[in-house]
N, C-alpha and C positions, 0 to 999 in steps of 0.2 A: 503494499500499500504506499510506502514511502516513495518509491521511484514512480509508480503510476499516479500517485495523489488521488487514489480511488475514494469515493465518497462512501458514507455509511449505508445508504440505501438508494433505490432507483428514484424515489421521489425528490431527492435532493442531488442532482447530477454534479453540481460544482462547476468550477471554472475549467476552461480548456487548458490542457498542459501543453504549452507552446513548444517546449523542448521535444516532446515526443511527436507532436504535430509536424514539426520541421524535419525530424528524422524520417517520418513516414513519407513526407512530401519528397525528400531527397531519394529515398529508396524507390518510389514509384517513378520518378524522374529517370533514374538509372535504368530501371526495367524498361520504360518507354523508349529510351535512346537505344537500348540493345535491340528491341523489337523493331523499331522504326528503321534502323540501318540495315536490318535484314541479316540473312544467314551468313553472308560473306565476311562481315565484321565480328560475328559473335565468336568466331574462332580466336580472335585476338583478345576478346573480353574473357574468354575461358581460361587463358593463361593466368590472369590476375584472379579470377574467381575460384580457380582450383587451389592455388597456392596460399592466398591470403588468409583463408579460414584457418589453415594449419598454423600459420604464424600467430594469429590471434589466439587460438586455442593453447599453443605452447606458453605464450606469455600469461594467459589467465590460469593455466595449471600451475606454473611456477609461483605466481602470486598467491594462488589459493593454498597450496601446501606449505607456505611460509607464514600464513596467518596463525594467530593464537587459536587453539582448539581445533586445528585441522585434523589431528589424530582421532579426535572424537567423531568428526564428521566422516572421516574414511572408515572407521569402525562401523558407524551406522549404515554407511553405503554397502559395504561388503558383507555385512551380517544382517540381512533383511528380516523383517517380521512377516513371515510366510502366512500368518493368520489374516493379514489384511487383504490378501487376495480373494477372500471370501466375501468381502464387502462390495456391494453394488456400486458404491460411490467411487471406488478406485477404478473400476471399469469404465464408468461414465466419464471420469476425467481423462482416462487414457484415449477413449474414442474421440473426445472433444479436441485433444491435442492433435490427433492425426488429421482432423479436417482443418485445424488452423495451419498445420505444416504444409498441407497440400494447396491452400488457398492462393498464396502470392505467385507461385510458379505455374499455375494451371493455365492461365491465359497465354503465357508465353509459349507453352507446349502446343497449344491449339494453333497459335500463329505460325510457328515454325513447321508445323505439319503441312501447311499449305504449300511449302517449297519443295515437296516431294515430287520427284519425276514420275508423272502419271502414266507414262508409256512403258516404264521398265518392269516393275513387279507390283504384286499386290501388297497391301499393308500386312497381311497375315504372313506372307513369305518374309517380309523384312523383319517382323518381330520374332520369327522362329530361327532366323539365321544370324 
């Protein structure tokens, strides 16, 4: 709630978080530019987008394991409470996360699929090979 500045309930939505709003605008601008330029320039973008997340994850990993209490968090991560899997709320949250993860990249996938050479092979043949 601190980062999102989420309100207590839906009746009181609160103010717009401009930091997150600008980050979202930047992200969608990058997605638009990648799709707008087409499939030819997406290869160049892929060099950055494939390696940059690993750099960020490495930095965040090093930062995370050097914080106070990191050993407690790692113990909690690698020794899970298996009884929580019986809770329906856990499965609801997991399915919600799947839809959020799929959301931003789905439009780009559809746009790039229009560049497929229609005379060569069927989509089924392309997915199986």
